Every structure is written in C-alpha cells, then in structure tokens.
N, C-alpha and C positions, 0 to 999 in steps of 0.2 A: 255584568251583574245579572243574576237570575231574577227576573221579574216575578215569576211564580213564588219564589222563596220570599220576596218582599211582601207579596200579598198574604202569604201564609203567616208571616211574622206580624203583619198588621192585624189580621183577623184573630190570631191567637192572643195577642196582647190586648186587643179590644175586649175579648171575652173575659179575660182575667180581671180587668178593671171594672167592666160592667157588672159582673157577678159580685166582685169584691165589694164595691161601693153599694150595690143593691142589697147585699146581705147585711151590711152595717145599717143601712136605712130601714130595712125590714125588721131588723132586731129592735130598732127604736120604735117603729110602729106597733110592734107586738109587746112593748113594755119589757124588752129584754128576754124574750122567750127562748131565743137561740143561744144567746150569750157568746162568750169567747170561743167555746168549743164549736158552736155552729158556724161562726164567722171563719174560724181556722179551717174547718172542713170545706166551706164554700170555696175558699181560695185554693186549698189543696186539691180538691176534686176537679176544679176547673183547669188547674195546671196539668193534672193527670190526663184528662181527656183531650185537652188542646195540644199538649206536647205529643201525645200519641197521634193525633190527627195531622200534625204538621211535621213530625220527625222525618218522614221520608222525603219531604219537599225542602225544608229549610234547616232541619236539625232540631226544630222546636226550641229555640232559645227563649223567645218571648220576654227578653230582659236585656237592656243595654249592658248591664254589669256582666252577665253571662257571656255575651258576645265579646266584650273586651277581655275577659279572662281567657276565653278560648283563642282569641287573637294572640295574646301574649304567649300562650302555649302552642302557637303555630298550628292551630286546627282550622283557622279561617283567615282569609287574606284581608288586607286593609280595606280594599274597595267594598267588599261585601260586609265587612264590619260596620263601615260608615252607613251603608245602605240599610242594614238591619236596624241600627240605632235610630235612624230617621223613621223607618217604618214602625218601629215599636213605640216611639214617642207619639207619632201621629195616631196610632191605634189607641193609646192611652187618652189622648185629648178627645178623640172621637167618641170614646166610651163615656167620658164625663159629660159630653154634650148629650149623648143618647139617654143617659140615666136621668138627666134633667127633664126629659120629655116623658118619663115614666113615673117619677116620684114627685110628691108635693114639695114645693120649694122650701117650706118651713121645716120639713123633716130633714132635707138635705143640709140646710143651714144648721140645724140642731146637732148634726153629727159632723159638721165641718166638711161636708162633701166626702166623708169617708177618707179624708186625707191622713196618711200616717203622720203621727205627731208625738212629741215627747209626753210621757205621762207626768202626773203630779209629782213634783219633787225630783224629777229626773233632769240632770244637767245635760248640756250639749255633749260633753265628753262621754258621759255614760251612754247616751244615745248612739254616738258615733261608734264606740267600742262594741256595743250590742249589735249594730248593723254589720260591723266587720265580722264578728263571730257567726252571726246567723247566715250571712252570705257565704262565708267559708264553708260551713256545713252543707249548704245547698249546692254549691258548685262542686265540692268534693263528691257529693252523691251523684250529681249529674255526670261528672267525669267517670266515676266508677261504674255507673249503671247504664250509661248511654253512649259515652265516647270511647271508652276502652273496648277494643275489639273482642275481648274475652267476656264482656258483660252479657248477662242473660237478656233475652228480648222482652223484658218487662220494665225497662228503665223508667218510663213515664209514670208508672204507678208509684215507684219509690221516690221519684222526684216530687210528686204530689204529696206524699207522706212527709217528706223533708220540709216542704213548705208548711204543712199543717203543724208539725211539731215545733218549728221555728216560731210560728205565730202564737202557739200556746205559751211559750216562754217569753217571747219578745213583744207581743202585742201591747201589753200594758206599759212597757218600758219605752219603746221607740216607735211603736206602730208596726214593727216588723215588716218594713217595705221590702227589703232585699232586692229592690228593683227600682231604679230611677224613674221609669215610666209609670210605675204604680203610684208614685208620689206626684209626678209632674202633671198628669191630666187633671185629677181632682183639684190639685192646688191652683192651677190656672183658672179653673171654672168656679172658684169661690172658696176653696179651702184655705187659701193663703200660702204665701211662699216663705214663711218663716222657717229658718233652719234648712232651707232647700239643699244647702251644701252637704249636710249630713247624709242625705238620701242619694247623693251622687258619690261622694268621697268614700263613705263607709262601704256600700255595696261593691264599688269597683275594687277597693283594697282587698276586701274579703274574697271577691271572685278571683282575683289574680293569685292570692295566696292559696286558695283552695285548688285552683287548676294546676298551679306549679308544684304544689306539694304532691299531688297525685302523679303528675308527669315525671317529676324527678325521682320519687322514691318508690312508686308502685307500678307504673306502667312498664311493660316490657319493651 
C-alpha cells in the first residue's frame, strides 16, 4: 500500500469537506450572500485544485464512491481501495473537527454542520435516485478526463466543473454529496446520521454505473 497516496487522499478529502462546510457556514454568516452558486463553486474549485495536486500521487479520488467505481472497473486493486476509503473518511472527519475550531458553534448548528440532507418535500427515494445520477455524471467525467489514456491533461478542471454543475441541480434536492466522506464527517460531528444510507448507496451505485458505462462502451 502506497503511504504517500493515502496521505494525499486524506489531505485532498480534508480540503473538500473543510471548504465545503466552511462555504455553507460563511453563506449563513453573510445572510446568503454567496448562495447556491457560491457553495457549488467552493466545492468544485476545491476538487479542481486538490485533484490536480494529488493526481500524480494517488490519482486524486478524494471520494470513497470514486475509489469503489474504479475498483469495479479494475483501475485500482482491493488493498489500495480499502486504504483509500479509510483515508478519505478520516480526512472528512478531521475536516469536520477542524471547521468547529474556526466557526461559531451556533452557525454550524444552524446549517446542520453543512451535512448533505434531503430538501423540503424530498423523499428518501428521490434523494437516492438524485445521488445516483449525480455521481454517475461525476464518475463518467472522471473516467473520460482523467482515467482514459486519451484524455487531455486538464482532467481535474472538468472534474471540478462536474461537481459544480451537480450541486447546482442536486444541492436543494439531496445536498448533492456524491461522496460518502462528504456526508460522514459533518454528520458525525453534529449534522446527524439521518438517511446516511442514501449517501453511501447512491454514490456507490452511481459511481459503478458511471465507471462501467465508460469502460464498456467508450474506452479503447
């Protein structure tokens, strides 16, 4: 197991959750100044820069669902997949701890620790299906821009844009996690574990479908 890769996955996932939750909290502090667009950009830009920074070391997964999807597509072995998932989840938890040191507790509680959650009137099935489709799009883009050997060397930028567009549509519906670690850390640190299964099952199914669709139909 590549220890440098595990460190890269920990730091990259830490950054995503730290900035993501921080952006949601900051939006609350400013009375909604950044809004959904600002929050989506915060997540997308973080993925773009951290995936770029970690790509040469770990592949820049930063997401247990992505690692599982690429494992099914035979792009990573079982041992490293397990190591990546542990590092990513620990990065998410550490980020939630860190953000509590930087933001007022009442603000974090007001936004539920920035934990992805179902929107008003959204059923569990709606949220699950949304997470499947969002993660399908994300992993399809990851495969086509970063995994495929024919891909241009700007994959991380488009992965970040995929995260941004997914949040713009899915944020009000399911929280647009697309990433079990994005939900797990904030949920454990005060956001609540309601419907946690949605944020594991949905992204994993979407990731596997996205990776295998590209592998079977488009990859040479």
